[in-house]
N, C-alpha and C positions, 0 to 999 in steps of 0.2 A: 591743657590736658583733655583728653577725650575719654571720659568714662565710657568704655565699651570694648569688648573683645579682648584680644591678646596682644600681639606685638609683631614687628616686622623683622626681616633678616638683617642682622648687623653686617657691616662691610667686612668685618673679620670673618664671619661665617661664610660669606660669599667668596672671599678670597681663598678660603680653605676648601672650597668646592663642596661644602656640606649641604645636605638636603635640609630645606627649611619647611617641609610639608606641614608639620604640626608643632613647630617650635620657634616661631619668629621672636627675635628680640625686639625691644621697643625703641631702639636708637634712631630709627628712620621711619618716617610716616608712610602709611599705606592706605588704599581705599577701604572704607568701612561702610557697609550698607545700612546699618541701623545704629543710631546713637541716642541714648536716653538718659535723663536724670543728671547730666553734668551741669554744674552751675559755677558761677564766678566765685573764686576763693576770697576770703577776707585777708588781706595782706598783713593786717595787724596780728593775725594768728600764725603767720608763716615767715617770721623774721629769720628763721634758720634755714630757709629754702634757698638753693642756688640753681642758676640756669647756666648751661654752658654748651659749647659746640665742639665736638671732638675733632672736627676737621675732615670728616668723611662725608659731609653733606647732611648728616643727621643732627639731632639735638638730644641732650641728656639733662637730667636733673641731678640733684645731690643735696646733702644735708650737712650743716655745720655741726660737728660733734666735739671740736676742741679749738684751741686758740688759733691754730693754723691748719686744721685738718678738716677735710670734707669726705663724707662717705658716699659712694656711688656704686655703679655696677661694673664688674670686671670687663664685660664686653664693650662698655664705653671707654674704659681705660685703654684697652688694646686698640680700639679704633683710633685713639689719639696718640699712640706710641710714636715717639720721634718728633711730635709737633711741639716745638719749644715756645710757641706763641699762644698756647691755650690760656684763656682767661675765664674766670667765673664772675657772674653778676649775682649779687646777693639780693634776693627777694625783689626782683625788678618789677616795675609797674607794668611793662610790656615786654614781650619776647622780642629781642632785637639783636641781630648778629653784629659783633664788633662795637657794641656800645662802650663809650668811654667810662672810666672810673672802675674798671674791673680789677680783680685780684689775679696776678700772674701766677700760674702753676709752675713749680720747679721740680716736683717729684710726683710720680704716679706708681702705684703698687697694685697689681692684680693678684688675687689669691693664687698661690703656686699650683693648685690642682685644677684651676679653671682651664677648660679647653673649648674654644669656639666651636659651635656645631649645632647639634639637634636638640639636646635636652637642657644644656646650660646649668648643670649643678655647679656649686662653688662660685656663683656669679656675684662676687663682692670685690670691691676695690676701694682704694684710698687716693686722695690727692692732697698734696701739701702746697701751700701758697707762701709767697715771699714776705708778706706782712700780716699783722694780726687781723683777724676777722672780727666782725661785730660780736658783742658778748652774748647774743642770742644763741642758744644751743637747743638741740633736741636730745633728750635722754635715750640711751639705748636699752632695749628690753634685755634683761638678763635671765628671765624666767624661761626655762625649757618646757614648762608644762602649760604655758600661756602663749598666745590666746587659745582658748578652747573653741571647739566647733560651735558655730552660730554666733560667735563674738562679733560685735560691731566693729568695723574697720573703715578707715578713710584713706583714699589715695589722691595725690595731688600731681599736677603736671601741666605742661604746655603742649601736649601731644595732639594728634589729629582729632577732628570733631565731626567730619562728614565725609562722604565719598570723594568729594573733589578737593578735600583739604590735604594738600601735599606739604604744606609749610607748617602746619600745626596751629594751635590757638594763639591769638595775639595776647590774650590775658590768661593768667594762671587760673586753672579750674580745679574743682574738687568733686569727687564722687563717693557715695556711701556704699560700702560693701559689707558682706558677711563672710566669716571664715567657713569654708566648706569642708574642711578635713580635720582641723585640730592637729595637735602635735603627734598623734599616733595613727592618723588616717592612712589607709592603704591605697586609696585611689583619689584621683582628681578628675572630675568629669568622666569623659570616655577615653582619656589618654591611656596608653599602655602602662602597665605597672612600673616598668623600667623608666618611664618618662618622669615620674614624680616621686620624690623622696621626702616624706613629711618631716624627717628628722632635721633636714637642712633647707626645706622649702615650705612655703605657705600657699595653699590653694584658696583663692578668694574671688568672689564675684557677687552678683545679685541677679539670679535668673529671672525673677519676677519683673525687673525693670531693665534687664540687659545692660547692666552697668559694669564697667571694668576699665582698665588702662589700655593704651594703644601706642602706636608709633610716635616717638618723640617724648615719651614719658619715662624711658629707661633711666635707671639710676635714681629715680625719685622715691618718695616716701610712702610707706603703708603704715598708718598710725592707728593705735588702739589705746583704750583706757584699761590699765591694769593696776589694781589696788588703788583706784582713785586718781591715778596719774597718767597723763597722756605720754606715751612713749613710742619710739620707733620700733615696730615689730618686723617690718619687711622692707625690701628694696625691689622696685619694679624690675622684673627680669624678662619673662617671656610669656607666651600664651598661644592661642589658636591662630590659624592662618589668617582669618578675617576678623577684624575687631567688631563683632556684632553682639557681644555678650552671650554667645551660645553657651547654654549650661553644660554642653558636652565638651566645651573647650574653654574653660575659665582661665583667668590670669594666674600665673605662677610667680611667686615672689621669693627672693632669698630670705631665709629665716634669720634674723639678726642675732637672736640669742645663741644660735649654733656657732656663730663666728665672733662672739664677744671677746674671747681670750685672744684669738688671732688678731683682731683689730687692735687691741691694746699692745700686743707685742710688736706688731708691724709699725705702729706709730713711734715706738721707742727704739727702733732698729737703726741700721746704718743710714747715713745721709751724706752722699757724695756731692761735692760742689767743685766744678772746674772753672777756672778763669785765667785770663791772660791780659795784662794791661795793653798789649799791642792789638788786642782783638776785642774792642768794647761792645757791650750790649747796646741795642738789641740785635744788631746785624751780625756780630761776631765775624767781621771781616778783618783779616790780618794782612799787613803789608810787609813783605819779606824780600830782601835783596841778598845777592850772593855775598858771603862773608859776614852776614848778620845772623843773629839768633833771636828766637822768640821763646820766652819761658812761660810754660803753663804751670799753674799751681793746682793740685788736687788736694782737697781737704775732706776728711770724714768728720762731719759735725755731729754724727749720731753716736749710738752706744754699742753698735755691733760692728763686726769686721766686714769690710766692703771689698769686692773685686772691681777692678777697673781695666779698661782697654782702649787703646788708640788704634783706629783703623784708617788705612790709606788705600787708594786704588792700587791694582796689581802693578801697574807701571807708575811709580811715584817719582815726583821731582823733588821731594823733600826727604830729609833724614830725621829720625827721632832718636833721642838718647835712650829711650826704653819704650816699650809698647804695651806692657801689661803688668799687673801686680796686685797686691792686696794692701789694704790700709786698716789698721786697728782704729778704735774709737779715738777721736780727737787728735789723730795724727795726720800729717800732710806729706806730700812728696812733690817733686818738680820734674817736668819733662821738657827738654829743650828741642826746638825745631830749627833746622837749618837747611840750606840748599847749596848745591855746588854747580848749578846750571847758570849760564849767562843769559839765556834767552828769556823773553817774557812768557809767562804761563799763568794758569789759574787752576787750582784744584781744591778739593774739599777733603778735610779730615774729620773723622767722627770720633767723639768721645762717649763711651758708654760705661755703665757700671751698675752695681747693686742699687735698686730702688732709685735710679736716676734716669731722667728723660735723656734719650740720646741727643747729643748736641752736635750740630754741624758748624765747623769753622771754615770759612772760605779763605784761602790763602792766595793773595795776589803776589805773584813772584816777579821781581824786577819790573815793577810798574805796570803790569798787565791791567788794563782797564775793563777787561771782560767781566761778565757776571759770574760770581762765585756761589 
């Protein structure tokens, strides 16, 4: 992490064509002219921290909050949308892309009111992994009246550390901040009032030492002590154009207490899983011949109703028994895939649904050896 400044534009913001003049997200590194007071974190104190790569060229952090759940930023989640190979590393010794022994992500949830762009309110998201995480957890702050202005806060991450640092820090770093607005503050630095909403965001920095978060720190933790207990009070979200700890453009964090109820409900909601014996993980490549059928099974392992959909190219060489529908909790349905063509071909079908990573299945038709 680079304690300094704000954050950089996320790929989602750039794709949307939004201005990032004073609201960079921290998922990608950027030049930073002045870095002060960052230091190496003690890994014995961050066993709940996770490091991951959305697949957009950036880096994000996250926090273990339940047996298979990680809290992060919504702009990180959207940057990874459709990437079925996302893995997280728990409290890694060094920041390393593609390191073995990670936890595979099978669900991603962004807050429904989050929209990539300029000010990034509602920048909170969740990730679900396929096996149990270590027992280390960080408690979520429930108090909407804390932290108060001038409260001591700590930010962690693998983000940028100097003007030439486009890859981020090799080691996890920590920075000491103070709360600059409290839960009822009207302003944050020199940002326009519409830029900062204290009811759902935290304004934090340390003007005296120019300490703050930067590119590559997105989704990471802002921690404070409340009633004698260290709790997660914020999620690294956005900030000023250049990460230099400018007191006029401090870091902006998602206020965890404002989303505590949403987090609990989202974790207990719908959970769609799609599988087909003929299309095994991790590649999901199916072999299909004329006259044969492939059966897909969709199951909702969660507690809420889920919508699902199969998508094929406009000119499709396969037929589906059904293309969309809904599934109640603990219910399943099947979809059969067939083809009537005799020639070799290769195409991709997409399976998407409520709180489900979009999954691509490559279909090799009649022995086509081409890449799917």
